[in-house]
C-alpha positions in Angstrom: -78.4 -53.5 49.1 -75.7 -54.2 51.7 -74.9 -57.7 53.0 -72.2 -59.3 55.0 -71.6 -63.0 54.4 -68.8 -65.0 56.1 -67.8 -68.6 55.2 -65.0 -71.1 55.2 -62.7 -71.3 52.2 -59.8 -73.2 50.7 -56.4 -71.5 51.1 -56.1 -70.7 47.4 -57.3 -67.5 45.7 -57.8 -67.2 41.9 -60.0 -65.1 39.7 -61.0 -65.3 36.0 -62.6 -62.3 34.3 -64.4 -63.2 31.1 -65.0 -60.3 28.7 -65.4 -57.9 31.6 -68.9 -59.3 32.1 -68.3 -62.3 34.4 -65.9 -62.6 37.3 -65.3 -66.1 38.8 -63.5 -66.0 42.2 -62.2 -68.7 44.5 -60.7 -68.3 48.0 -63.2 -65.8 49.2 -63.4 -65.6 52.9 -66.0 -62.9 53.4 -68.4 -60.8 51.3 -68.3 -57.6 53.3 -70.9 -55.8 51.3 -72.2 -55.4 47.7 -74.5 -53.4 45.6 -75.0 -52.9 41.8 -71.8 -50.7 41.6 -69.3 -52.3 44.0 -68.4 -55.5 45.8 -66.1 -55.6 48.8 -64.7 -59.0 49.5 -62.1 -60.5 51.8 -60.0 -63.2 50.0 -57.2 -65.4 51.3 -54.8 -62.9 49.8 -56.3 -59.7 51.2 -59.2 -57.4 50.5 -60.6 -57.0 46.9 -62.8 -54.3 45.5 -64.8 -54.9 42.3 -66.3 -51.8 40.7 -68.7 -51.5 37.8 -72.4 -51.2 37.0 -75.3 -53.6 37.0 -73.2 -55.9 39.2 -75.0 -58.9 40.7 -74.1 -61.9 42.8 -74.7 -64.9 40.5 -73.2 -67.7 42.6 -72.2 -68.0 46.2 -70.6 -71.3 47.4 -70.0 -70.8 51.1 -68.5 -74.3 51.6 -65.7 -73.7 49.1 -65.4 -69.9 49.0 -66.4 -69.5 45.4 -68.2 -66.4 44.1 -69.4 -65.4 40.6 -70.2 -61.8 39.9 -72.0 -60.7 36.7 -72.3 -57.2 35.3 -70.2 -54.6 33.7 -66.8 -54.8 35.4 -64.8 -51.6 35.3 -62.1 -52.2 38.0 -60.6 -54.9 40.2 -58.4 -53.7 43.0 -56.6 -55.4 45.9 -55.8 -53.6 49.1 -53.8 -54.7 52.1 -56.2 -53.2 54.6 -59.9 -52.8 54.5 -61.2 -49.3 55.0 -64.7 -49.5 56.4 -66.8 -46.8 54.8 -68.9 -45.4 57.7 -71.4 -42.7 57.3 -70.8 -39.3 58.9 -73.6 -40.0 61.4 -72.2 -43.4 62.4 -68.8 -41.7 63.2 -70.4 -38.9 65.1 -72.6 -41.1 67.3 -70.0 -43.7 68.4 
């Protein structure tokens, strides 16, 4: 399941990871896409990739930019630039 959600946020970004099963985020500007193995989010401090298994969006507060992700969290990574993962067909038929 892929989704794109954009919303207003406060200028601060924080995250709390509880026992690698629950991730609470603030300062989220955009949820680019997500599925059960990966979330790609734009935060006020750059792009964030959360990887794991059985991941689900538990809370989405678009007014404040708060997100809660549940599941088995294996990795949290920040990147300075977002690399859009396009399919081979999408690149060919541009």
